[in-house]
C-alpha positions in Angstrom: 0.1 22.9 9.0 0.0 19.5 7.6 -0.1 18.8 3.8 -1.5 15.5 2.6 -0.9 14.3 -1.0 -3.0 11.4 -2.2 -2.3 9.2 -5.2 -3.4 5.9 -6.7 -7.0 6.4 -7.6 -8.5 5.3 -10.9 -11.0 3.2 -12.7 -11.3 -0.6 -12.2 -13.8 -3.3 -12.9 -15.7 -5.0 -10.1 -13.5 -7.5 -8.3 -10.3 -5.6 -9.1 -7.8 -3.9 -6.8 -6.3 -0.5 -6.2 -3.9 0.9 -3.8 -4.1 4.5 -2.5 -1.2 6.3 -1.0 -1.1 9.4 1.2 2.1 11.2 2.0 2.1 13.7 4.9 4.5 16.6 5.1 4.8 19.8 7.2 4.1 19.8 10.9 3.5 16.1 11.2 4.5 15.9 14.9 1.6 15.2 17.2 -0.5 13.4 14.5 -2.5 10.9 16.5 -3.9 9.0 13.5 -4.3 9.1 9.8 -7.1 7.6 7.7 -9.2 7.4 4.7 -12.7 8.7 4.2 -14.9 8.7 1.1 -17.8 10.6 -0.3 -20.0 9.3 -3.0 -22.3 11.6 -5.1 -25.2 12.8 -3.0 -23.9 11.2 0.1 -22.1 12.3 3.2 -18.4 11.7 3.8 -18.0 8.4 5.6 -15.1 6.7 7.4 -13.3 4.0 5.5 -10.4 3.1 7.7 -8.0 4.7 10.2 -4.7 3.8 11.7 -3.2 5.3 14.9 0.4 6.3 15.5 0.6 3.1 17.5 -0.7 1.0 14.6 -4.2 0.3 15.8 -6.7 0.1 12.9 -10.4 0.6 12.5 -12.5 -0.2 9.5 -16.0 0.5 8.3 -18.1 -2.7 8.3 -18.6 -2.3 4.5 -14.9 -2.7 3.8 -13.8 -5.2 6.5 -12.0 -8.1 4.9 -11.5 -6.3 1.6 -9.5 -3.2 2.5 -6.3 -3.0 4.5 -4.8 0.2 5.9 -1.1 0.4 6.7 1.6 3.0 7.3 5.3 3.5 6.6 6.5 5.8 9.4 9.9 6.4 7.7 8.1 7.8 4.7 5.2 9.5 6.6 2.9 7.7 4.2 -0.3 5.8 4.7 -1.7 3.2 2.3 -5.1 1.8 1.6 -5.0 -1.5 -0.3 -8.5 -2.1 -1.7 -9.3 -5.6 -3.0 -12.5 -7.2 -4.3 -13.8 -3.7 -5.2 -17.5 -3.2 -5.7 -19.4 -0.6 -7.7 -20.7 0.8 -4.3 -17.0 1.6 -3.5 -17.1 4.3 -6.1 -16.4 7.6 -4.5 -13.8 10.4 -4.0 -11.4 9.1 -1.3 -9.9 11.6 1.0 -6.9 11.2 3.2 -7.1 12.8 6.6 -4.8 13.4 9.6 -5.9 13.7 13.2 -4.0 16.1 15.3 -4.8 16.7 19.0 -7.7 14.3 18.4 -9.4 16.4 15.8 -9.6 15.5 12.1 -8.1 18.9 11.1 -6.3 18.1 7.8 -7.5 16.7 4.5 -6.1 16.0 1.1 -7.7 17.1 -2.1 -9.2 13.7 -2.7 -8.7 11.0 -5.4 -11.4 9.5 -7.5 -12.1 5.7 -7.4 -14.5 4.4 -9.9 -15.6 0.7 -10.0 -17.6 -0.5 -12.9 -19.8 -3.6 -12.9 
C-alpha cells in the first residue's frame, strides 16, 4: 500500500499563489508517476499535472504556464506550485500515485479556494 499525505491548500485571492505538497510513504517502489487531480463541485475529477519517475511532466491546458509540478525523490514528495490563480481553479486537489501504470492510490484531498 501507498499512503499519500497532502498539505498546502487554502484560500487566496485571484492572482495569488499556493504550493501544494504530497508526501508518499509505504510501498513506494514501482511508482511510475505521481500527480495532481482536482474536482470542483458538480464536476468530474480532472487531471491537473503529472510527473513520471524519470521527471517527464504533463499539464492540463488550463494550467500550462501557471502551475509547475516538481518532485524531491529524497523526500518522496511531489509539489505543485500554483501561480496566477483564478476563481475557476477552486476545487479539491487530490494527489495520486500511479503504480504498474494504474492510478491506484489517492490522498484525501486538500481544498483550494480562489476568490475574485
